[in-house]
C-alpha positions as CSV (number, residue, x, y, z in Angstrom):
1,M,-27.6,-66.7,81.9
2,Q,-26.7,-63.7,79.7
3,P,-27.8,-64.0,76.1
4,T,-25.1,-63.8,73.4
5,K,-24.6,-60.2,72.6
6,L,-24.6,-60.6,68.8
7,L,-27.8,-62.6,68.9
8,T,-30.0,-60.4,71.0
9,M,-32.3,-57.7,69.6
10,K,-32.6,-54.2,70.8
11,P,-36.1,-52.9,71.4
12,E,-35.7,-50.1,68.9
13,C,-34.8,-52.6,66.1
14,L,-38.5,-53.4,65.6
15,Q,-39.2,-49.7,65.0
16,C,-36.3,-49.5,62.6
17,G,-37.7,-52.5,60.7
18,Q,-41.0,-50.6,60.2
19,R,-39.4,-47.6,58.6
20,V,-36.3,-49.0,56.9
21,G,-38.0,-49.5,53.6
22,W,-39.4,-46.0,53.5
23,I,-36.0,-44.6,54.2
24,G,-34.4,-46.6,51.4
25,V,-37.1,-45.6,48.9
26,G,-36.9,-41.9,49.8
27,V,-33.1,-41.6,49.7
28,N,-32.7,-43.6,46.5
29,M,-35.5,-41.7,44.7
30,A,-33.6,-38.5,45.4
31,L,-30.4,-40.0,44.2
32,V,-32.0,-41.3,41.0
33,A,-33.4,-37.9,40.2
34,L,-30.1,-36.1,40.8
35,K,-28.1,-38.7,38.8
36,V,-30.4,-38.7,35.8
37,M,-30.4,-34.9,35.6
38,V,-26.6,-34.7,36.1
39,G,-26.0,-37.7,33.8
40,I,-27.9,-36.1,30.9
41,S,-26.7,-32.5,31.5
42,A,-23.1,-33.6,32.0
43,G,-23.1,-36.2,29.3
44,S,-22.0,-39.0,31.5
45,K,-23.0,-42.6,30.6
46,A,-21.4,-43.9,33.8
47,C,-23.6,-41.5,35.9
48,L,-26.7,-42.7,34.1
49,A,-25.6,-46.3,34.8
50,D,-25.2,-45.4,38.4
51,A,-28.8,-44.0,38.3
52,L,-30.0,-47.4,37.1
53,H,-28.2,-49.0,40.1
54,S,-30.0,-46.6,42.5
55,S,-33.3,-47.5,40.7
56,A,-32.6,-51.1,41.5
57,N,-32.2,-50.2,45.1
58,I,-35.7,-48.7,45.1
59,V,-37.1,-51.9,43.8
60,T,-35.4,-53.9,46.6
61,A,-36.6,-51.4,49.1
62,L,-40.2,-51.8,47.9
63,A,-39.8,-55.5,48.1
64,I,-39.3,-55.1,51.8
65,F,-42.8,-53.7,52.3
66,L,-44.4,-56.6,50.4
67,T,-42.4,-59.4,52.0
68,R,-42.7,-58.2,55.5
69,K,-46.5,-58.2,55.3
70,L,-46.5,-61.7,54.0
71,R,-43.7,-62.9,56.3
72,D,-45.5,-61.8,59.4
73,R,-48.7,-63.7,58.6
74,P,-49.4,-66.5,61.1
75,A,-49.0,-70.1,60.1
76,D,-52.1,-71.8,58.7
77,D,-53.2,-75.2,57.5
78,A,-51.8,-74.6,54.0
79,H,-48.5,-73.2,55.4
80,P,-48.0,-74.8,58.9
81,Y,-44.4,-73.5,59.1
82,G,-45.4,-69.9,58.2
83,Y,-44.4,-67.6,55.3
84,G,-40.8,-66.8,56.3
85,K,-39.2,-68.1,53.1
86,I,-41.1,-65.5,51.0
87,E,-38.2,-63.1,51.7
88,F,-35.7,-65.5,50.0
89,I,-38.0,-65.7,47.0
90,A,-38.4,-62.0,46.8
91,A,-34.7,-61.3,47.1
92,G,-33.9,-63.8,44.4
93,M,-36.5,-62.4,42.0
94,V,-35.4,-58.8,42.6
95,S,-31.8,-59.8,41.9
96,L,-32.8,-61.5,38.6
97,I,-34.6,-58.3,37.5
98,I,-31.5,-56.2,38.3
99,I,-29.3,-58.5,36.2
100,V,-31.6,-58.2,33.2
101,L,-31.6,-54.4,33.4
102,T,-27.8,-54.4,33.8
103,V,-27.3,-56.5,30.7
104,A,-29.2,-53.9,28.7
105,L,-26.9,-51.3,30.2
106,L,-23.8,-53.3,29.2
107,I,-25.0,-53.5,25.6
108,A,-25.6,-49.7,25.5
109,A,-22.1,-49.0,27.0
110,Y,-20.4,-51.4,24.6
111,E,-22.1,-49.7,21.6
112,H,-20.9,-46.3,23.0
113,I,-17.3,-47.6,23.2
114,L,-17.4,-48.6,19.5
115,S,-18.8,-45.2,18.5
116,N,-16.8,-42.1,17.8
117,A,-15.2,-40.3,20.7
118,M,-17.6,-37.9,22.6
119,P,-16.8,-34.8,24.5
120,P,-15.7,-35.5,28.2
121,P,-18.5,-35.4,30.8
122,H,-18.8,-32.3,33.0
123,L,-17.3,-32.4,36.5
124,T,-20.7,-32.0,38.1
125,A,-21.0,-35.8,37.7
126,V,-18.1,-36.1,40.1
127,V,-19.9,-34.0,42.7
128,I,-23.1,-36.0,42.6
129,S,-21.1,-39.2,42.8
130,C,-19.4,-38.0,46.0
131,V,-22.8,-37.3,47.5
132,S,-24.0,-40.7,46.4
133,I,-21.1,-42.5,48.1
134,G,-21.8,-40.7,51.4
135,A,-25.5,-41.4,51.3
136,N,-25.2,-45.0,50.3
137,E,-22.6,-45.8,52.9
138,M,-24.9,-44.5,55.6
139,L,-27.8,-46.5,54.1
140,F,-25.6,-49.6,54.0
141,R,-24.7,-49.4,57.7
142,Y,-28.3,-48.7,58.7
143,F,-29.7,-51.5,56.6
144,R,-27.1,-54.0,57.7
145,C,-27.8,-53.3,61.3
146,V,-31.6,-53.7,60.9
147,G,-31.2,-56.7,58.6
148,T,-28.9,-58.5,61.0
149,Q,-31.1,-57.9,64.0
150,L,-34.4,-58.9,62.2
151,R,-32.8,-61.7,60.3
152,S,-34.2,-60.4,57.0
153,P,-32.5,-61.6,53.8
154,T,-34.4,-58.9,51.8
155,I,-33.1,-56.1,54.0
156,M,-29.6,-57.5,53.9
157,A,-29.8,-57.8,50.1
158,N,-30.7,-54.1,50.1
159,A,-27.8,-53.2,52.4
160,W,-25.2,-54.8,50.1
161,A,-26.9,-53.2,47.1
162,N,-26.3,-49.8,48.7
163,R,-22.7,-50.7,49.4
164,A,-22.2,-51.8,45.8
165,D,-23.7,-48.4,44.8
166,C,-20.7,-46.8,46.6
167,F,-18.3,-48.7,44.3
168,S,-20.2,-47.8,41.2
169,S,-20.2,-44.1,42.1
170,F,-16.5,-44.3,42.6
171,A,-16.2,-45.8,39.1
172,V,-18.1,-42.8,37.8
173,I,-15.6,-40.5,39.4
174,V,-12.7,-42.4,37.8
175,G,-14.4,-42.4,34.4
176,V,-15.3,-38.7,34.4
177,I,-11.9,-37.5,35.6
178,G,-10.1,-39.8,33.2
179,A,-12.2,-38.4,30.3
180,Q,-11.3,-34.9,31.4
181,L,-7.7,-35.9,31.2
182,G,-8.1,-37.0,27.6
183,I,-8.5,-40.8,28.1
184,N,-11.1,-41.5,25.4
185,H,-14.1,-43.7,26.2
186,L,-13.1,-44.0,29.9
187,D,-16.6,-42.9,30.9
188,P,-18.5,-45.8,29.1
189,I,-15.7,-48.2,30.3
190,A,-16.6,-47.0,33.9
191,A,-20.2,-47.7,33.1
192,V,-19.2,-51.3,32.2
193,A,-17.3,-51.5,35.6
194,V,-20.5,-50.3,37.3
195,A,-22.5,-53.0,35.6
196,A,-20.0,-55.6,36.7
197,V,-20.4,-54.6,40.3
198,I,-24.2,-54.7,40.0
199,I,-24.1,-58.2,38.5
200,R,-21.7,-59.5,41.1
201,T,-23.8,-58.2,44.0
202,S,-27.0,-59.7,42.4
203,V,-25.4,-63.1,41.9
204,Y,-24.3,-63.3,45.6
205,S,-27.9,-62.3,46.5
206,I,-29.3,-65.1,44.4
207,R,-26.8,-67.6,45.9
208,D,-27.9,-66.6,49.5
209,S,-31.6,-66.9,48.5
210,V,-31.1,-70.4,47.2
211,A,-29.2,-71.4,50.3
212,G,-32.1,-70.0,52.4
213,L,-34.7,-72.0,50.5
214,M,-32.6,-75.2,51.1
215,D,-32.9,-74.9,54.9
216,R,-29.3,-74.1,55.5
217,S,-27.9,-74.5,59.1
218,A,-27.9,-71.7,61.6
219,P,-24.5,-70.1,62.2
220,P,-22.0,-71.8,64.6
221,E,-22.4,-69.0,67.2
222,T,-26.2,-69.6,67.2
223,L,-25.7,-73.3,67.8
224,Q,-23.2,-72.6,70.5
225,A,-25.6,-70.2,72.3
226,I,-28.4,-72.7,72.2
227,G,-26.2,-75.5,73.4
228,Q,-25.0,-73.4,76.3
229,A,-28.6,-72.6,77.3
230,V,-29.6,-76.3,77.2
231,R,-26.6,-77.4,79.3
232,E,-27.5,-75.0,82.1
233,V,-30.8,-76.9,82.7
234,G,-29.9,-79.1,85.6
235,D,-32.0,-82.2,84.5
236,V,-30.1,-82.5,81.2
237,R,-27.3,-85.0,81.3
238,E,-26.2,-84.8,77.7
239,I,-27.2,-83.3,74.3
240,N,-27.5,-86.2,71.8
241,Y,-28.1,-83.9,68.9
242,L,-28.7,-80.2,68.2
243,R,-29.8,-79.0,64.8
244,A,-31.1,-75.6,63.8
245,R,-32.2,-74.5,60.3
246,I,-33.0,-71.0,59.0
247,A,-36.6,-70.6,57.6
248,G,-37.0,-67.0,56.5
249,N,-36.3,-64.8,59.5
250,K,-36.9,-67.6,62.0
251,I,-34.8,-70.4,63.3
252,W,-36.3,-73.9,63.8
253,V,-34.5,-76.0,66.4
254,D,-34.5,-79.8,66.7
255,L,-33.0,-81.0,70.1
256,G,-32.4,-84.4,71.6
257,V,-31.3,-84.7,75.2
258,E,-30.7,-87.3,77.9
259,V,-32.4,-86.6,81.2
260,S,-30.8,-87.6,84.5
261,S,-33.2,-90.5,85.2
262,V,-36.4,-92.1,84.2
263,R,-39.1,-89.4,84.3
264,T,-42.9,-89.3,84.1
265,V,-44.7,-87.7,81.2
266,D,-45.5,-84.7,83.4
267,E,-41.9,-84.3,84.5
268,C,-40.7,-84.4,80.9
269,E,-43.2,-81.8,79.9
270,A,-42.0,-79.5,82.6
271,I,-38.4,-80.0,81.5
272,R,-39.4,-79.4,77.9
273,A,-41.0,-76.1,78.9
274,V,-37.8,-75.0,80.7
275,L,-35.7,-75.9,77.7
276,E,-37.9,-74.1,75.3
277,S,-37.9,-71.0,77.5
278,R,-34.1,-71.0,77.8
279,V,-33.6,-71.5,74.0
280,F,-36.0,-68.6,73.2
281,K,-34.2,-66.3,75.6
282,S,-30.7,-67.2,74.5
283,V,-31.2,-66.4,70.8
284,T,-33.4,-63.9,69.0
285,G,-35.6,-65.2,66.2
286,I,-36.4,-68.7,67.3
287,G,-39.5,-69.9,65.6
288,R,-40.0,-73.3,67.2
289,V,-38.2,-75.8,69.4
290,Q,-38.7,-79.5,69.0
291,V,-37.4,-81.5,72.0
292,S,-36.9,-85.3,72.2
293,F,-36.0,-87.2,75.4
294,E,-33.9,-90.2,76.2
295,S,-33.3,-91.6,79.7
296,A,-29.7,-91.8,80.8
297,V,-28.6,-95.3,81.8
298,E,-27.6,-95.3,85.4
299,A,-24.3,-97.1,86.2
């Protein structure tokens, strides 16, 4: 049987998982430094707001280091199902921090809108925003690939934070060019638009974190791949039930099957071993497979 293409992990993905956080921190630190310098020198509130967004990306990247170390700890008596859900908790907490910082930014932008008109920002803010869009789009694609393969909600939250940074940088470009054309206060209005994008992304991240803590079901394609693997075992007559829940970066499977006839305990254990092996090979990220048997009634 060929494993489902979208559900299998490439060998190099584990190496990417080890360095993805460092890459995120390094790139975003460089972007923050550039945006702060340009935002101050060019007089762009929107560019400074964008720097705050990149700073939030650094926080989420650092969260990857902490959660991966805890997540990979083996299960113990106090946590028999492991530490996988720590990633959902970390992603939710980081998103809450980002929202609080963004609200402070909204207040500052609102006060600036009510103040007297300021000179338009310099066009250097547009240049750094174009650089930011390119860098963040590449980060988004890289983080999304790694997060999908490793089933990491923290990495996925970081990926979408980088994609949101692309939109916030675009808002900076609109604000600066508009201010240059004489549209008063368009730069702080762009800062408000940036803040709205940040809050929207953070709210979605919190929603996904809550769903993960509530043991949401695995995606339909995952259930389909598991079901296909089980049906290819010759001794299985029918699948009575198949449930799979996501716990951190692992998938826990509950499976009930009918076997072809009455079996001894040793025969059932042999079938169980085959089923577990097939399920583990069909989908990447399986944490545990629980199998229950029923004997099919012969006509």
